[in-house]
C-alpha positions in Angstrom: 101.6 47.0 57.8 102.9 43.8 56.3 103.4 40.7 58.5 106.6 38.9 59.1 106.7 36.1 56.5 107.5 32.6 57.6 106.1 30.6 54.7 107.5 30.5 51.2 110.9 31.8 52.2 113.6 31.9 49.6 115.3 28.4 49.7 118.7 29.8 50.7 117.2 31.8 53.6 115.1 28.8 54.8 118.2 26.6 54.9 120.2 29.3 56.7 117.5 29.5 59.4 117.4 25.7 59.8 121.2 25.7 60.0 121.2 28.3 62.7 118.6 26.4 64.8 120.8 23.3 64.6 124.1 25.1 65.3 122.7 27.2 68.2 121.1 24.1 69.6 117.8 25.9 70.3 115.7 23.7 72.6 112.3 22.4 71.5 110.6 24.4 74.4 112.1 27.6 73.0 111.0 26.8 69.5 107.5 26.3 70.8 107.5 29.8 72.1 108.7 31.0 68.7 105.8 29.0 67.1 103.3 30.7 69.3 104.7 34.1 68.5 104.7 33.3 64.8 101.0 32.3 65.0 100.2 35.8 66.4 101.2 37.1 62.9 103.4 40.0 64.1 103.8 43.1 62.0 107.0 43.5 60.0 108.6 46.9 60.7 110.7 48.5 58.1 114.4 47.9 58.6 116.1 45.6 61.1 114.2 44.1 64.0 114.5 41.3 66.6 112.4 39.4 69.1 114.1 38.3 72.3 112.9 35.0 73.7 115.4 35.0 76.6 117.6 32.0 75.5 117.7 33.2 71.9 116.7 36.0 69.6 115.2 35.9 66.1 116.5 38.7 64.0 115.1 40.0 60.7 114.7 42.8 58.3 111.5 43.9 56.8 109.2 41.0 56.3 111.8 38.3 56.5 113.4 36.6 59.5 117.2 36.5 58.8 118.9 34.6 61.6 118.9 33.3 65.2 121.3 34.6 67.9 122.0 33.2 71.3 121.6 35.0 74.6 124.4 37.5 75.0 124.8 38.1 71.2 123.9 41.7 70.3 121.0 42.2 68.0 120.3 45.4 66.0 117.1 47.1 65.1 113.7 47.5 66.6 112.8 45.2 69.6 109.5 43.6 69.0 
């Protein structure tokens, strides 16, 4: 199974993710938890997926992360 890809993202997608982190004001502590999860090299399921970190969710589709949502915002797809 392919892994979720965090490196060499298309430039527009990378900028979108950085914009969402800034707009959602995701705390450094929460980003640290995301970093640790990324380092575990999670598998990329087919179709939509999300990982809930409590104060925010990272959502993606296939091998790419697509956006960040805040607690309370609905995510679609397979919960990782």
